C-alpha positions in Angstrom: -72.1 101.1 54.3 -74.9 102.7 52.3 -78.5 101.4 52.3 -77.9 98.6 49.8 -74.7 97.3 51.5 -72.1 99.0 49.3 -69.1 100.8 50.7 -69.7 104.3 52.0 -68.9 106.5 49.0 -66.8 109.3 50.5 -64.1 110.2 52.9 -63.7 113.7 54.3 -60.4 115.0 55.7 -58.8 118.2 57.0 -55.3 118.8 55.8 -52.9 121.4 57.3 -49.8 121.4 55.1 -46.8 122.7 57.0 -44.6 121.5 54.0 -45.2 120.7 50.4 -46.9 117.4 50.2 -45.8 114.7 47.7 -46.8 114.9 44.1 -49.4 112.2 43.6 -52.0 110.8 41.2 -55.0 108.5 41.7 -56.4 106.1 39.1 -60.0 106.0 37.9 -62.5 103.3 38.9 -61.7 101.0 36.0 -58.0 100.9 36.6 -58.3 100.8 40.4 -60.8 97.9 40.4 -58.8 95.9 37.8 -55.4 96.4 39.3 -55.9 97.3 43.0 -59.3 95.8 43.8 -60.4 99.2 45.1 -62.2 102.3 44.0 -60.6 105.1 42.0 -60.3 108.5 43.5 -61.5 111.9 42.5 -61.2 114.7 45.2 -62.6 118.1 46.0 -60.3 120.6 47.8 -61.9 123.6 49.6 -59.3 126.1 50.8 -60.2 127.6 54.2 -56.8 128.8 55.2 -53.8 130.0 53.1 -50.6 131.7 54.0 -49.3 134.4 51.7 -47.9 132.8 48.6 -49.4 129.4 49.2 -50.7 127.3 46.4 -51.3 123.9 44.9 -50.0 121.9 42.0 -52.7 120.7 39.8 -52.1 119.0 36.5 -49.6 120.2 33.8 -48.9 123.7 32.5 -49.0 122.3 28.9 -49.5 119.1 27.1 -46.7 116.7 27.9 -46.1 112.9 27.5 -44.9 109.9 29.3 -41.3 110.1 28.1 -40.8 113.8 29.1 -42.5 113.2 32.4 -40.3 110.2 33.3 -37.2 112.2 32.3 -38.2 115.0 34.7 -38.9 112.6 37.5 -35.5 111.0 37.0 -33.6 114.2 37.1 -35.7 115.8 39.9 -37.2 118.6 37.9 -40.8 117.5 37.5 -42.0 120.7 39.2 -41.1 122.5 35.9 -44.0 120.7 34.2 -46.6 121.1 37.0 -49.3 123.8 36.9 -48.9 125.9 40.1 -52.1 127.7 41.3 -51.8 130.4 44.0 -54.7 130.0 46.4 -56.7 132.0 48.8 -59.4 131.3 51.4 -62.6 130.3 49.6 -61.1 128.7 46.5 -62.3 125.3 45.5 -60.9 122.7 43.1 -62.1 119.4 41.7 -59.1 117.0 41.3 -60.2 114.4 38.9 -58.7 110.9 38.8 -55.6 111.0 36.6 -54.7 114.6 37.5 -51.2 114.9 39.0 -51.5 117.1 42.1 -49.9 118.2 45.4 -50.9 120.5 48.2 -48.3 123.2 48.8 -47.0 124.5 52.2 -49.3 126.9 54.0 -52.6 125.5 52.7 -55.4 124.4 55.0 -57.9 122.3 53.1 -61.1 120.4 53.6 -60.8 117.4 51.2 -63.8 115.4 50.1 -62.9 112.2 48.2 -64.1 109.0 46.8 -63.7 106.2 49.4 -60.4 104.7 48.2 -56.9 103.9 49.5 -55.1 104.0 46.2 -52.4 106.7 45.8 -49.5 106.6 43.5 -46.6 108.9 44.7 -44.6 110.1 41.8 -42.3 112.8 43.3 -41.4 113.6 46.9 -38.8 116.4 46.6 -36.0 113.9 47.3 -37.1 113.7 50.9 -36.3 110.7 53.2 -38.5 108.8 55.5 -38.0 107.9 59.1 -35.7 105.1 58.1 -33.3 107.5 56.3 -34.2 106.2 52.9 -36.2 107.9 50.2 -39.9 107.2 50.5 -41.1 104.7 47.8 -42.5 106.0 44.6 -45.0 104.3 42.3 -44.0 105.7 39.0 -44.8 102.7 36.8 -48.4 102.5 37.8 -48.7 106.3 37.9 -47.8 106.7 34.2 -50.5 104.2 33.4 -53.2 106.5 34.8 -51.9 110.1 34.4 -53.7 112.5 32.1 -50.8 114.2 30.3 -52.9 117.0 28.8 -52.7 120.5 30.1 -54.9 121.1 33.2 -58.5 122.1 32.5 -60.6 123.1 35.4 -63.8 121.1 35.8 -64.8 122.3 39.3 -68.0 124.0 38.1 -68.5 126.0 41.3 -71.5 128.3 41.6 -72.2 131.7 43.0 -73.8 132.4 46.4 -77.6 132.5 46.5 -79.7 133.5 49.5 -81.3 130.8 51.7 -83.2 131.1 54.9 -80.6 131.6 57.6 -77.7 132.6 55.4 -76.4 132.0 51.9 -75.3 128.9 49.9 -73.2 128.1 46.9 -72.4 124.9 45.1 -68.7 124.0 45.4 -68.7 121.1 42.9 -70.6 118.1 41.8 -69.1 114.8 40.8 -70.9 111.5 40.1 -70.2 110.2 43.6 -70.7 113.4 45.6 -71.9 117.0 45.7 -70.5 119.7 47.9 -72.1 122.9 49.0 -70.8 125.8 51.1 -73.3 127.3 53.7 -72.5 130.6 55.3 -74.8 130.3 58.2 -76.1 133.5 59.8 -79.4 132.5 61.6 -81.4 129.3 61.3 -81.3 127.0 58.3 -83.4 123.9 57.9 -82.9 121.3 55.2 -86.0 119.1 54.6 -85.9 115.4 54.0 -83.8 114.4 51.0 -82.8 111.1 49.5 -79.1 111.2 50.4 -77.1 111.3 53.6 -75.6 114.7 54.5 -72.2 115.1 56.0 -71.8 118.4 57.8 -68.3 119.8 58.4 -68.0 123.0 60.3 -65.0 125.1 59.1 -65.5 128.2 61.2 -67.8 129.7 63.8 -70.2 128.0 66.2 -73.9 127.2 66.7 -76.2 124.3 67.2 -77.2 121.3 65.0 -80.6 120.1 66.0 -80.1 121.7 69.3 -76.7 120.3 70.0 -73.7 122.8 70.2 -71.0 122.7 67.5 -67.8 124.7 66.9 -65.2 124.9 64.2 -63.7 121.4 63.4 -66.9 119.5 64.4 -68.5 117.1 62.0 -72.0 115.6 61.9 -73.7 112.9 59.9 -77.4 113.0 58.9 -78.8 109.7 57.6 -80.7 109.6 54.4 -84.2 111.0 54.5 -83.9 112.9 57.8 -84.5 116.6 58.3 -81.9 118.8 60.1 -81.7 122.3 61.4 -78.5 124.4 61.9 -78.5 127.7 63.8 -75.7 130.1 64.6 -73.0 131.9 62.7 -70.6 129.6 60.9 -69.0 128.4 57.6 -70.1 124.9 56.8 -69.6 122.4 54.0 -72.5 120.0 53.2 -71.6 116.9 51.3 -74.3 114.6 49.8 -74.1 111.7 47.4 -75.2 111.5 43.8 -78.5 110.0 44.8 -79.5 108.6 41.5 -77.7 105.3 42.1 -78.6 104.5 45.7 -81.4 106.6 47.1 -83.9 107.3 44.3 -87.3 107.8 46.0 -90.2 109.3 44.2 -91.4 111.1 47.3 -88.3 113.3 47.2 -86.9 115.3 44.3 -83.4 114.6 43.2 -80.8 117.2 44.2 -80.5 119.9 41.6 
């Protein structure tokens, strides 16, 4: 819960894809709340590991439509429509609600998403589940929410800039979350701000407020609290769009 009792706004996951994951789409808030009594889902993917040739599917190569898409789903050739993006360590993508997407084999990803359980699976490479039957698809709802236009990147990542104890860059900003990448090489302190901060350590080791951390560790800093990180590590910092929940005139809004 956040400070006014609403559901916590984000979920953060690590995904190590040994095989191609299913092609999915998520609805926006309006559809999800009306049809599923849940939130919509926009995601941020930060790639911190990638085998040679690994990539993701993100949206369509070109404008398409419901009829063509359904035809490709039916005959098992939907991949022909999808926009495949080769990836490397350090790449970042904002996957907006309505964007058909899939994580390809060989990708290791930190995913920050809206807090939601709504996923519509539209294609699963004709694989079968543990019961020997094809896993269920949700095509009818999916076509209600898919953006059939050619993919247009809205990630809006920034370049690194120096900070005390390392360097920082913005990965993305969406109305429910902002993600930054900290390459820590020394001691970094973040003063009180008007959002929680989720700290996810991707690589390296050090200390958070004097407590040891290593790759894979996560920390949560409540709204309004200062924290200090020291060591040599690669870290993702996730905060909320503070305008809705945490506006406080003593602290500036995040830029």
